[in-house]
GUMIDREN-990790 format. One record per residue (C-alpha): z, y, x; residue in three letters; residue number from 1. Coordinates in Angstrom, 1 decimal, padded with zeros to 4 digits. Layout:
GUMIDREN-990790
+--------+--------+--------+---------+-----+
!      Z !      Y !      X ! residuo ! num !
+--------+--------+--------+---------+-----+
!      Z !      Y !      X !     Ala ! NUM !
...
+--------+--------+--------+---------+-----+
***
This chain:
GUMIDREN-990790
+--------+--------+--------+---------+-----+
!      Z !      Y !      X ! residuo ! num !
+--------+--------+--------+---------+-----+
!  000.0 !  000.0 !  000.0 !     Met !   1 !
! -000.9 !  003.4 !  001.2 !     Tyr !   2 !
!  001.4 !  006.2 !  000.0 !     Thr !   3 !
!  001.6 !  010.0 !  000.3 !     Ser !   4 !
!  005.1 !  009.8 ! -001.2 !     Val !   5 !
!  007.9 !  010.4 !  001.3 !     Asp !   6 !
!  008.9 !  007.1 !  002.9 !     Asp !   7 !
!  012.5 !  007.6 !  002.0 !     Ile !   8 !
!  011.6 !  007.4 ! -001.7 !     Phe !   9 !
!  008.7 !  004.9 ! -001.6 !     Ala !  10 !
!  010.3 !  002.3 !  000.6 !     Arg !  11 !
!  013.2 !  001.4 ! -001.7 !     Pro !  12 !
!  010.8 !  000.9 ! -004.5 !     Val !  13 !
!  008.7 ! -001.4 ! -002.4 !     Ala !  14 !
!  011.8 ! -003.3 ! -001.3 !     Thr !  15 !
!  013.0 ! -003.9 ! -004.8 !     Arg !  16 !
!  009.5 ! -005.1 ! -005.8 !     Phe !  17 !
!  009.6 ! -007.6 ! -002.8 !     Glu !  18 !
!  013.0 ! -008.8 ! -003.9 !     Gln !  19 !
!  011.8 ! -009.3 ! -007.5 !     Ala !  20 !
!  008.5 ! -011.0 ! -006.8 !     Thr !  21 !
!  008.6 ! -012.4 ! -003.3 !     Gly !  22 !
!  005.4 ! -010.5 ! -002.6 !     Ile !  23 !
!  005.5 ! -008.7 !  000.8 !     Lys !  24 !
!  004.5 ! -005.0 !  000.8 !     Val !  25 !
!  003.2 ! -003.4 !  004.0 !     Arg !  26 !
!  003.8 !  000.3 !  003.5 !     Leu !  27 !
!  001.5 !  002.8 !  005.2 !     Val !  28 !
!  002.8 !  006.4 !  004.7 !     Pro !  29 !
!  001.1 !  009.7 !  005.4 !     Asp !  30 !
!  002.5 !  012.5 !  007.7 !     Thr !  31 !
!  004.3 !  015.5 !  006.3 !     Glu !  32 !
!  001.7 !  018.0 !  007.6 !     Glu !  33 !
! -001.4 !  016.3 !  006.2 !     Thr !  34 !
!  000.3 !  014.8 !  003.1 !     Lys !  35 !
! -002.3 !  013.1 !  000.9 !     Ser !  36 !
! -005.2 !  014.3 !  002.9 !     Thr !  37 !
! -004.8 !  011.9 !  005.9 !     Gly !  38 !
! -004.7 !  008.8 !  003.7 !     Leu !  39 !
! -007.4 !  010.1 !  001.5 !     Leu !  40 !
! -009.8 !  010.3 !  004.4 !     Asn !  41 !
! -008.7 !  006.9 !  005.6 !     Arg !  42 !
! -009.4 !  005.4 !  002.2 !     Leu !  43 !
! -012.8 !  007.0 !  002.1 !     Leu !  44 !
! -013.6 !  005.7 !  005.6 !     Ala !  45 !
! -012.6 !  002.2 !  004.6 !     Glu !  46 !
! -014.6 !  002.2 !  001.4 !     Lys !  47 !
! -017.0 ! -000.6 !  002.5 !     Asp !  48 !
! -014.2 ! -002.7 !  004.1 !     Arg !  49 !
! -011.0 ! -001.8 !  002.2 !     Pro !  50 !
! -007.7 ! -002.5 !  003.9 !     Gln !  51 !
! -005.4 ! -001.2 !  001.1 !     Ala !  52 !
! -004.8 ! -002.8 ! -002.2 !     Asp !  53 !
! -002.9 !  000.1 ! -003.8 !     Val !  54 !
! -002.7 !  003.9 ! -003.2 !     Phe !  55 !
!  000.5 !  005.4 ! -004.5 !     Trp !  56 !
! -000.6 !  009.0 ! -004.6 !     Ser !  57 !
!  001.9 !  011.9 ! -004.8 !     Gly !  58 !
! -000.6 !  013.9 ! -006.9 !     Asp !  59 !
! -003.5 !  013.1 ! -009.3 !     Pro !  60 !
! -006.2 !  015.2 ! -007.5 !     Val !  61 !
! -006.5 !  012.8 ! -004.6 !     Arg !  62 !
! -006.7 !  010.0 ! -007.1 !     Ala !  63 !
! -009.5 !  011.7 ! -008.9 !     Ala !  64 !
! -011.4 !  012.2 ! -005.7 !     Val !  65 !
! -011.2 !  008.4 ! -005.1 !     Leu !  66 !
! -012.6 !  007.8 ! -008.5 !     Lys !  67 !
! -015.5 !  010.2 ! -007.9 !     Ala !  68 !
! -016.2 !  008.5 ! -004.6 !     Lys !  69 !
! -016.0 !  005.0 ! -006.2 !     Arg !  70 !
! -013.2 !  004.0 ! -003.9 !     Val !  71 !
! -010.9 !  003.0 ! -006.8 !     Ser !  72 !
! -011.1 !  000.4 ! -009.6 !     Ala !  73 !
! -010.0 !  000.8 ! -013.2 !     Pro !  74 !
! -006.8 ! -001.0 ! -014.2 !     Tyr !  75 !
! -005.0 ! -000.4 ! -017.5 !     Arg !  76 !
! -001.5 ! -001.7 ! -016.9 !     Ser !  77 !
!  000.6 ! -003.0 ! -019.8 !     Pro !  78 !
!  003.6 ! -001.4 ! -018.1 !     Ala !  79 !
!  002.1 !  002.1 ! -018.8 !     Ala !  80 !
!  003.3 !  002.0 ! -022.5 !     Ala !  81 !
!  005.1 !  005.2 ! -023.3 !     Gly !  82 !
!  003.5 !  007.3 ! -020.5 !     Leu !  83 !
!  001.8 !  010.4 ! -021.9 !     Pro !  84 !
! -002.0 !  009.9 ! -021.7 !     Pro !  85 !
! -002.7 !  013.5 ! -020.5 !     Gln !  86 !
! -001.2 !  012.6 ! -017.1 !     Phe !  87 !
! -003.6 !  009.7 ! -016.5 !     Ser !  88 !
! -007.3 !  009.1 ! -016.1 !     Asp !  89 !
! -008.8 !  008.3 ! -019.6 !     Pro !  90 !
! -011.0 !  005.6 ! -018.0 !     Glu !  91 !
! -008.0 !  003.9 ! -016.3 !     Gly !  92 !
! -008.8 !  004.7 ! -012.7 !     Tyr !  93 !
! -005.4 !  006.1 ! -012.1 !     Trp !  94 !
! -002.2 !  006.2 ! -014.1 !     Thr !  95 !
!  000.3 !  009.1 ! -013.8 !     Gly !  96 !
!  004.1 !  008.7 ! -013.9 !     Phe !  97 !
!  007.3 !  010.4 ! -012.7 !     Ser !  98 !
!  006.4 !  014.0 ! -011.8 !     Ala !  99 !
!  007.4 !  016.8 ! -009.5 !     Arg ! 100 !
!  007.0 !  020.4 ! -010.4 !     Ala ! 101 !
!  006.0 !  023.5 ! -008.5 !     Arg ! 102 !
!  008.9 !  025.8 ! -008.3 !     Val ! 103 !
!  009.9 !  029.2 ! -006.8 !     Leu ! 104 !
!  013.0 !  029.1 ! -004.6 !     Ile ! 105 !
!  014.9 !  032.0 ! -003.2 !     Phe ! 106 !
!  017.9 !  032.6 ! -000.9 !     Asn ! 107 !
!  020.8 !  033.8 ! -003.0 !     Arg ! 108 !
!  022.2 !  035.8 ! -000.1 !     Ala ! 109 !
!  019.0 !  037.8 !  000.1 !     Leu ! 110 !
!  017.8 !  037.9 ! -003.5 !     Val ! 111 !
!  019.9 !  038.3 ! -006.6 !     Ser ! 112 !
!  019.3 !  036.3 ! -009.7 !     Asp ! 113 !
!  018.2 !  039.5 ! -011.4 !     Arg ! 114 !
!  015.6 !  040.1 ! -008.7 !     Glu ! 115 !
!  014.4 !  036.5 ! -008.5 !     Ala ! 116 !
!  010.7 !  035.8 ! -009.0 !     Pro ! 117 !
!  009.6 !  034.2 ! -012.3 !     Arg ! 118 !
!  005.9 !  033.9 ! -011.5 !     Ser ! 119 !
!  003.9 !  033.2 ! -008.4 !     Val ! 120 !
!  002.5 !  036.6 ! -009.0 !     Met ! 121 !
!  005.9 !  038.1 ! -008.3 !     Asp ! 122 !
!  005.4 !  037.2 ! -004.6 !     Leu ! 123 !
!  002.9 !  040.0 ! -004.4 !     Leu ! 124 !
!  005.5 !  042.6 ! -005.3 !     Asp ! 125 !
!  006.6 !  045.2 ! -002.8 !     Glu ! 126 !
!  010.2 !  044.0 ! -003.0 !     Arg ! 127 !
!  009.1 !  040.8 ! -001.3 !     Phe ! 128 !
!  006.9 !  042.3 !  001.4 !     Arg ! 129 !
!  007.2 !  040.2 !  004.6 !     Gly ! 130 !
!  009.7 !  037.9 !  002.9 !     Lys ! 131 !
!  007.7 !  035.2 !  001.1 !     Ser ! 132 !
!  006.2 !  031.9 !  002.2 !     Cys ! 133 !
!  004.1 !  029.0 !  001.1 !     Met ! 134 !
!  002.8 !  025.8 !  002.7 !     Ala ! 135 !
! -000.7 !  025.5 !  004.1 !     Asn ! 136 !
! -002.9 !  025.4 !  001.0 !     Pro ! 137 !
! -005.4 !  023.0 !  002.6 !     Leu ! 138 !
! -002.9 !  020.1 !  002.3 !     Phe ! 139 !
! -000.6 !  018.3 ! -000.1 !     Gly ! 140 !
!  000.7 !  019.7 ! -003.4 !     Thr ! 141 !
!  000.1 !  023.3 ! -002.3 !     Thr ! 142 !
! -003.7 !  022.5 ! -002.2 !     Ser ! 143 !
! -003.4 !  021.2 ! -005.7 !     Met ! 144 !
! -001.5 !  024.3 ! -006.8 !     His ! 145 !
! -004.2 !  026.5 ! -005.2 !     Ala ! 146 !
! -007.0 !  024.6 ! -007.1 !     Ala ! 147 !
! -005.0 !  024.9 ! -010.3 !     Ala ! 148 !
! -004.8 !  028.7 ! -009.9 !     Leu ! 149 !
! -008.6 !  028.9 ! -009.4 !     Phe ! 150 !
! -009.1 !  026.7 ! -012.5 !     Ala ! 151 !
! -006.7 !  028.7 ! -014.7 !     Val ! 152 !
! -007.2 !  032.3 ! -013.4 !     Leu ! 153 !
! -010.8 !  032.1 ! -012.4 !     Gly ! 154 !
! -012.2 !  032.7 ! -008.9 !     Glu ! 155 !
! -011.8 !  036.5 ! -008.8 !     Lys ! 156 !
! -008.1 !  036.6 ! -009.8 !     Arg ! 157 !
! -007.2 !  033.5 ! -007.7 !     Ala ! 158 !
! -008.9 !  035.0 ! -004.6 !     Arg ! 159 !
! -007.0 !  038.3 ! -005.3 !     Asp ! 160 !
! -003.7 !  036.4 ! -005.4 !     Phe ! 161 !
! -004.3 !  034.9 ! -001.9 !     Phe ! 162 !
! -005.6 !  038.1 ! -000.4 !     Glu ! 163 !
! -002.7 !  040.1 ! -001.8 !     Arg ! 164 !
! -000.2 !  037.4 ! -000.7 !     Phe ! 165 !
! -001.6 !  037.8 !  002.9 !     Ala ! 166 !
! -001.6 !  041.6 !  002.8 !     Ser ! 167 !
!  002.0 !  041.6 !  001.5 !     Asn ! 168 !
!  003.1 !  039.8 !  004.7 !     Gly ! 169 !
!  003.4 !  036.4 !  003.1 !     Gly ! 170 !
!  003.8 !  033.6 !  005.6 !     Arg ! 171 !
!  001.9 !  030.3 !  005.7 !     Val ! 172 !
!  004.0 !  027.4 !  007.0 !     Leu ! 173 !
!  003.1 !  023.8 !  007.9 !     Ala ! 174 !
!  004.7 !  022.0 !  004.9 !     Ser ! 175 !
!  006.8 !  022.3 !  001.8 !     Asn ! 176 !
!  009.7 !  021.1 !  003.9 !     Gly ! 177 !
!  009.3 !  024.0 !  006.2 !     Asp ! 178 !
!  009.3 !  026.4 !  003.2 !     Val ! 179 !
!  012.6 !  024.8 !  002.1 !     Arg ! 180 !
!  014.1 !  025.1 !  005.5 !     Arg ! 181 !
!  013.1 !  028.7 !  006.2 !     Gln ! 182 !
!  014.4 !  029.9 !  002.8 !     Ile ! 183 !
!  017.6 !  027.9 !  003.1 !     Ala ! 184 !
!  018.2 !  029.4 !  006.6 !     Asn ! 185 !
!  017.3 !  033.0 !  005.5 !     Gly ! 186 !
!  014.1 !  033.3 !  007.6 !     Glu ! 187 !
!  012.2 !  033.8 !  004.3 !     Cys ! 188 !
!  013.7 !  035.1 !  001.1 !     Ala ! 189 !
!  011.4 !  033.5 ! -001.5 !     Val ! 190 !
!  008.6 !  030.9 ! -001.6 !     Gly ! 191 !
!  006.8 !  028.2 ! -003.4 !     Ile ! 192 !
!  007.6 !  024.5 ! -003.0 !     Thr ! 193 !
!  008.2 !  021.3 ! -005.0 !     Asp ! 194 !
!  011.2 !  020.2 ! -007.0 !     Thr ! 195 !
!  012.0 !  017.4 ! -004.6 !     Asp ! 196 !
!  012.3 !  019.8 ! -001.6 !     Asp ! 197 !
!  014.3 !  022.2 ! -003.7 !     Ala ! 198 !
!  016.7 !  019.4 ! -004.7 !     Asn ! 199 !
!  017.2 !  018.4 ! -001.1 !     Val ! 200 !
!  018.3 !  022.0 ! -000.2 !     Ala ! 201 !
!  020.7 !  022.0 ! -003.2 !     Leu ! 202 !
!  022.2 !  018.6 ! -002.1 !     Leu ! 203 !
!  022.6 !  020.1 !  001.4 !     Glu ! 204 !
!  024.7 !  022.9 ! -000.1 !     Gly ! 205 !
!  022.1 !  025.6 !  000.9 !     Lys ! 206 !
!  022.4 !  028.9 ! -001.0 !     Pro ! 207 !
!  019.2 !  028.7 ! -002.9 !     Ile ! 208 !
!  018.1 !  029.4 ! -006.5 !     Gly ! 209 !
!  015.3 !  027.5 ! -008.3 !     Val ! 210 !
!  012.9 !  028.8 ! -010.9 !     Val ! 211 !
!  010.2 !  026.8 ! -012.7 !     Tyr ! 212 !
!  007.2 !  028.9 ! -011.9 !     Ala ! 213 !
!  005.4 !  030.8 ! -014.7 !     Asp ! 214 !
!  007.3 !  029.3 ! -017.7 !     Gln ! 215 !
!  006.7 !  032.6 ! -019.5 !     Gly ! 216 !
!  003.0 !  032.7 ! -018.8 !     Gly ! 217 !
!  000.4 !  030.2 ! -017.5 !     Met ! 218 !
!  002.9 !  027.4 ! -017.2 !     Gly ! 219 !
!  004.4 !  025.3 ! -014.4 !     Thr ! 220 !
!  002.1 !  023.0 ! -012.4 !     Val ! 221 !
!  003.4 !  019.4 ! -013.0 !     Leu ! 222 !
!  002.4 !  016.9 ! -010.4 !     Ile ! 223 !
!  002.6 !  013.3 ! -011.5 !     Pro ! 224 !
!  002.6 !  010.4 ! -009.1 !     Asn ! 225 !
! -000.4 !  008.2 ! -009.5 !     Cys ! 226 !
! -000.9 !  004.5 ! -009.2 !     Ala ! 227 !
! -004.4 !  003.6 ! -008.0 !     Val ! 228 !
! -006.0 !  000.1 ! -007.6 !     Leu ! 229 !
! -008.5 !  000.1 ! -004.7 !     Ile ! 230 !
! -012.0 ! -001.3 ! -005.4 !     Ala ! 231 !
! -012.5 ! -004.5 ! -003.5 !     Gly ! 232 !
! -008.8 ! -004.8 ! -002.7 !     Ala ! 233 !
! -008.2 ! -007.8 ! -000.5 !     Pro ! 234 !
! -005.1 ! -008.7 ! -002.6 !     His ! 235 !
! -006.1 ! -007.3 ! -006.0 !     Ala ! 236 !
! -003.9 ! -009.6 ! -008.1 !     Ala ! 237 !
! -000.8 ! -008.7 ! -006.0 !     Ala ! 238 !
! -001.9 ! -005.1 ! -006.2 !     Gly ! 239 !
! -002.0 ! -005.1 ! -010.0 !     Arg ! 240 !
!  001.5 ! -006.7 ! -010.0 !     Arg ! 241 !
!  002.8 ! -003.9 ! -007.9 !     Phe ! 242 !
!  001.2 ! -001.3 ! -010.1 !     Ile ! 243 !
!  002.8 ! -002.9 ! -013.1 !     Asp ! 244 !
!  006.2 ! -002.6 ! -011.4 !     Tyr ! 245 !
!  005.5 !  000.9 ! -010.3 !     Leu ! 246 !
!  004.8 !  002.1 ! -013.8 !     Leu ! 247 !
!  007.9 !  000.7 ! -015.4 !     Gly ! 248 !
!  010.7 !  002.9 ! -016.7 !     Pro ! 249 !
!  013.0 !  001.5 ! -014.0 !     Gln ! 250 !
!  011.0 !  003.2 ! -011.3 !     Val ! 251 !
!  011.0 !  006.5 ! -013.2 !     Glu ! 252 !
!  014.7 !  006.3 ! -013.5 !     Gln ! 253 !
!  015.2 !  005.4 ! -009.9 !     Ala ! 254 !
!  013.1 !  008.3 ! -008.8 !     Leu ! 255 !
!  015.0 !  010.7 ! -011.1 !     Ala ! 256 !
!  018.3 !  009.5 ! -009.7 !     Glu ! 257 !
!  017.1 !  009.8 ! -006.1 !     Ser ! 258 !
!  017.2 !  012.9 ! -003.9 !     Ala ! 259 !
!  013.7 !  013.5 ! -005.1 !     Ala ! 260 !
!  015.0 !  014.3 ! -008.5 !     Ala ! 261 !
!  011.7 !  013.5 ! -010.1 !     Gln ! 262 !
!  011.0 !  014.2 ! -013.8 !     Ile ! 263 !
!  010.3 !  011.1 ! -015.9 !     Pro ! 264 !
!  007.2 !  011.5 ! -018.0 !     Leu ! 265 !
!  008.3 !  009.3 ! -020.8 !     Arg ! 266 !
!  009.7 !  011.7 ! -023.4 !     Val ! 267 !
!  013.3 !  011.0 ! -024.3 !     Gly ! 268 !
!  013.9 !  009.0 ! -021.1 !     Ala ! 269 !
!  017.5 !  009.6 ! -019.8 !     Pro ! 270 !
!  017.7 !  012.0 ! -017.0 !     Val ! 271 !
!  020.6 !  012.7 ! -014.6 !     Pro ! 272 !
!  022.3 !  016.0 ! -014.2 !     His ! 273 !
!  020.0 !  018.5 ! -012.5 !     Gly ! 274 !
!  016.7 !  017.0 ! -013.6 !     Val ! 275 !
!  014.9 !  018.9 ! -016.3 !     Thr ! 276 !
!  013.5 !  016.8 ! -019.2 !     Pro ! 277 !
!  009.7 !  017.0 ! -019.4 !     Val ! 278 !
!  009.7 !  018.1 ! -023.1 !     Asp ! 279 !
!  011.7 !  021.3 ! -022.2 !     Thr ! 280 !
!  009.0 !  022.5 ! -019.9 !     Leu ! 281 !
!  005.7 !  024.4 ! -020.5 !     Thr ! 282 !
!  003.2 !  022.7 ! -018.2 !     Pro ! 283 !
!  000.1 !  024.5 ! -017.0 !     Met ! 284 !
! -002.8 !  023.1 ! -019.0 !     Pro ! 285 !
! -004.8 !  021.2 ! -016.4 !     Leu ! 286 !
! -007.6 !  018.7 ! -016.5 !     Glu ! 287 !
! -006.7 !  016.9 ! -013.2 !     Tyr ! 288 !
! -010.1 !  015.2 ! -012.7 !     Asp ! 289 !
! -011.8 !  018.6 ! -012.8 !     Arg ! 290 !
! -009.5 !  019.9 ! -010.1 !     Leu ! 291 !
! -010.9 !  017.3 ! -007.6 !     Ala ! 292 !
! -014.4 !  018.8 ! -007.0 !     Pro ! 293 !
! -012.9 !  022.3 ! -007.2 !     Leu ! 294 !
! -010.4 !  021.4 ! -004.4 !     Leu ! 295 !
! -013.1 !  019.8 ! -002.3 !     Glu ! 296 !
! -015.1 !  023.1 ! -002.5 !     Gln ! 297 !
! -012.1 !  025.2 ! -001.7 !     Leu ! 298 !
! -010.9 !  023.2 !  001.3 !     Thr ! 299 !
! -014.3 !  023.6 !  003.1 !     Val ! 300 !
! -014.9 !  027.1 !  001.7 !     Gly ! 301 !
! -012.6 !  029.9 !  000.7 !     Tyr ! 302 !
! -009.2 !  028.3 !  001.4 !     Leu ! 303 !
! -010.3 !  027.1 !  004.9 !     Lys ! 304 !
! -011.6 !  030.6 !  005.7 !     Asp ! 305 !
! -008.4 !  032.1 !  004.3 !     Trp ! 306 !
! -006.1 !  029.9 !  006.4 !     Val ! 307 !
! -008.2 !  030.5 !  009.6 !     Glu ! 308 !
! -008.1 !  034.2 !  009.0 !     Arg ! 309 !
! -004.3 !  034.0 !  008.6 !     Arg ! 310 !
! -003.9 !  032.0 !  011.8 !     Ala ! 311 !
! -006.2 !  034.3 !  013.8 !     Ser ! 312 !
! -004.3 !  037.4 !  012.6 !     Gly ! 313 !
! -000.9 !  035.9 !  013.5 !     Glu ! 314 !
! -002.2 !  035.0 !  017.0 !     Gln ! 315 !
! -003.6 !  038.5 !  017.5 !     Ser ! 316 !
! -000.2 !  040.0 !  016.3 !     Ala ! 317 !
!  001.7 !  037.9 !  018.9 !     Ser ! 318 !
! -000.5 !  039.1 !  021.8 !     Gly ! 319 !
! -003.2 !  037.6 !  024.0 !     Pro ! 320 !
+--------+--------+--------+---------+-----+
***
């Protein structure tokens, strides 16, 4: 199984599956900096001679790319009963479960609750000049969030957001984990990350506040996990059994109770303290499969250029 989910959360699930079935799982994780993208490229390269049976993706956009490139195979698991269909591929090429959300976090020692951002657009305000940060939008969930902004706002307004973020002194960091660490340590005041990173900071006792982004407007980006069966999988039957296990309510419960604090997608599922029930959130209306070609265009076009311009500007500012 290839997975872009953090090893600390994916491995216990794989271990419990092994104990329940006797089927050995070889877990191949991605790196933090190239989260999702590294394994996606590996799966594409292995298309004619697949090595993986299952891809446990941390987001649906990479799963949609695999469908478009004919790397995945359809599988409708009976264990998916109760999962909302809007978070899965209608043709069965990937099934969504247990989501993270994109949130704004802020350092309470630097920003009061009254001044806290409520929308990603608030990061463009003068009060946060030189104080905001986000992860590199070419990778991971930040890349999906970027594509979502282009889909919902349109190209002009989305480009305007990124240009104004840069001109307001916003920083681009290597990963969501770096966003969490810099805000927790006071190096940045506000930023965008995922609920799992925010929860880690809270568990560490860091002085951060958490706001679900854009609940009063375009909605919060929800990022379901996705179970994907690989076309031509060398152990397809075992792969289907693993997907059946992965989509069960016991895994959603385990991920909700873990430090990842993930949100079960089954409405009415019990959630521990600190996890927001999915039916209390206003999600950004997204067609995840349509984000895939948009993201591909952006990562070789505008976003690539934007990141390179940011890197060049920072090098120039630091001297020769």
